[in-house]
C-alpha positions as CSV (number, residue, x, y, z in Angstrom):
1,M,23.6,67.2,6.1
2,L,23.0,66.1,2.5
3,H,25.1,63.3,0.9
4,S,26.0,62.7,-2.7
5,V,24.2,65.8,-4.0
6,P,23.9,65.3,-7.8
7,L,24.9,68.2,-10.0
8,D,24.4,68.9,-13.7
9,G,21.9,66.1,-14.2
10,G,24.0,63.5,-12.4
11,A,27.2,64.2,-14.3
12,A,28.9,65.1,-11.1
13,D,28.1,65.2,-7.4
14,L,29.1,66.8,-4.1
15,D,30.2,64.4,-1.4
16,H,28.4,66.2,1.4
17,V,26.7,69.5,2.1
18,L,26.5,70.5,5.7
19,I,24.1,73.4,6.6
20,G,24.5,74.7,10.1
21,P,25.4,77.8,12.2
22,P,28.7,78.5,10.3
23,G,26.8,78.6,7.0
24,I,27.0,76.0,4.2
25,C,30.0,73.7,4.2
26,V,30.7,71.8,1.1
27,V,32.7,68.8,2.2
28,G,34.8,66.8,-0.3
29,T,36.2,63.5,1.2
30,R,39.6,62.2,0.1
31,H,40.4,58.6,1.1
32,H,44.2,58.0,1.4
33,R,44.6,55.1,3.8
34,G,48.2,54.5,4.7
35,R,49.6,57.2,2.4
36,S,51.7,60.2,3.3
37,L,50.0,63.5,3.1
38,L,51.6,66.9,3.0
39,L,49.6,70.2,2.8
40,A,51.5,73.1,1.4
41,G,48.9,75.9,0.9
42,E,47.2,75.3,-2.4
43,R,48.8,71.8,-2.8
44,L,47.8,68.6,-1.1
45,V,50.5,66.1,-1.9
46,V,49.6,62.5,-1.6
47,A,52.5,60.0,-1.6
48,G,54.7,62.5,-3.5
49,T,52.0,63.4,-6.1
50,A,50.3,66.8,-6.1
51,T,46.5,66.8,-6.2
52,D,43.9,69.4,-7.0
53,A,41.9,68.8,-3.8
54,V,42.2,72.3,-2.5
55,P,41.3,74.2,-5.7
56,R,38.6,71.6,-6.4
57,A,37.0,72.2,-3.0
58,R,37.0,75.9,-3.7
59,A,35.4,75.3,-7.2
60,E,32.7,73.1,-5.6
61,A,31.9,75.8,-3.1
62,Q,31.6,78.3,-5.9
63,R,29.2,76.0,-7.7
64,V,27.0,75.8,-4.6
65,R,27.0,79.6,-4.4
66,E,25.9,79.8,-8.1
67,L,23.2,77.1,-7.8
68,L,21.8,77.4,-4.2
69,L,22.2,81.0,-3.0
70,P,20.0,82.5,-5.8
71,R,17.2,80.1,-4.7
72,L,17.4,81.4,-1.1
73,G,16.5,85.0,-1.9
74,T,18.3,88.2,-1.1
75,A,18.4,87.7,2.6
76,A,20.6,84.7,2.2
77,A,22.9,86.2,-0.4
78,S,25.6,86.8,2.2
79,T,25.4,83.2,3.6
80,P,29.0,81.9,3.7
81,V,29.7,78.8,1.6
82,R,32.8,77.2,2.9
83,P,35.0,74.7,1.1
84,V,36.1,71.8,3.2
85,V,38.5,68.9,2.4
86,A,38.1,65.9,4.8
87,L,41.1,63.5,4.7
88,V,40.3,60.0,5.7
89,G,42.8,57.3,6.6
90,A,46.1,59.1,7.1
91,P,47.7,61.8,9.2
92,I,48.8,65.0,7.5
93,R,51.9,67.2,7.8
94,V,51.2,70.8,7.2
95,R,53.7,73.3,5.9
96,R,51.0,76.0,5.3
97,W,47.2,76.0,5.6
98,P,45.2,77.3,2.6
99,D,43.7,80.7,3.2
100,D,40.0,79.9,2.6
101,V,39.7,76.1,2.6
102,V,39.2,74.0,5.7
103,V,41.4,70.9,5.5
104,A,41.1,68.4,8.3
105,T,41.6,64.7,9.0
106,E,38.6,62.6,10.0
107,G,39.5,62.9,13.7
108,A,39.8,66.7,13.6
109,L,36.9,67.5,11.3
110,V,34.2,68.1,13.9
111,Y,36.6,70.3,15.9
112,A,37.5,72.3,12.8
113,L,33.9,72.9,11.8
114,R,32.9,73.8,15.4
115,G,35.7,76.5,15.3
116,L,34.0,78.3,12.4
117,T,32.2,81.5,13.4
118,P,28.4,80.9,13.7
119,V,26.4,83.2,11.4
120,L,23.0,81.4,11.0
121,G,20.3,80.8,13.6
122,P,18.2,77.7,13.8
123,R,15.4,79.1,11.6
124,E,17.8,80.1,8.9
125,V,19.5,76.7,9.0
126,E,16.1,75.0,8.6
127,R,15.0,77.3,5.8
128,I,18.2,76.7,3.8
129,H,18.0,73.0,4.4
130,A,14.4,72.9,3.1
131,V,15.5,74.5,-0.1
132,A,18.8,72.4,-0.4
133,R,17.1,69.1,-0.1
134,R,14.9,69.7,-3.2
135,P,16.5,68.1,-6.3
136,E,15.5,71.1,-8.5
137,S,17.8,73.3,-6.4
138,W,20.8,71.7,-7.9
139,G,19.9,71.6,-11.6
């Protein structure tokens, strides 16, 4: 797991990048202690206000695909990069789950990630992690 991965010379960062059997998970954390949360597909509504958390998670995963996957070589080109939104501090009501973004509360996050299909073996995980922890991989 990598934390606070700087992008674009430090102009932005990724909260967390988890590399494991399900591939590369780009985890954006959203702290909403004591607020009401509603997930309606593409929209995460916080205390009545729609946010961009789901599309943003998808965009961050795409950025990882663009920056990291080319550095891994052709064998890793098909490695899944999964967008994840981790909600901290409040339960969530769900009308509809997004199609391609994992959204989970802090208590359900490990369960949600363990439910993803494993596609990488230990050697592949270590190789990807070795490349991902180099600062030049993100510039």
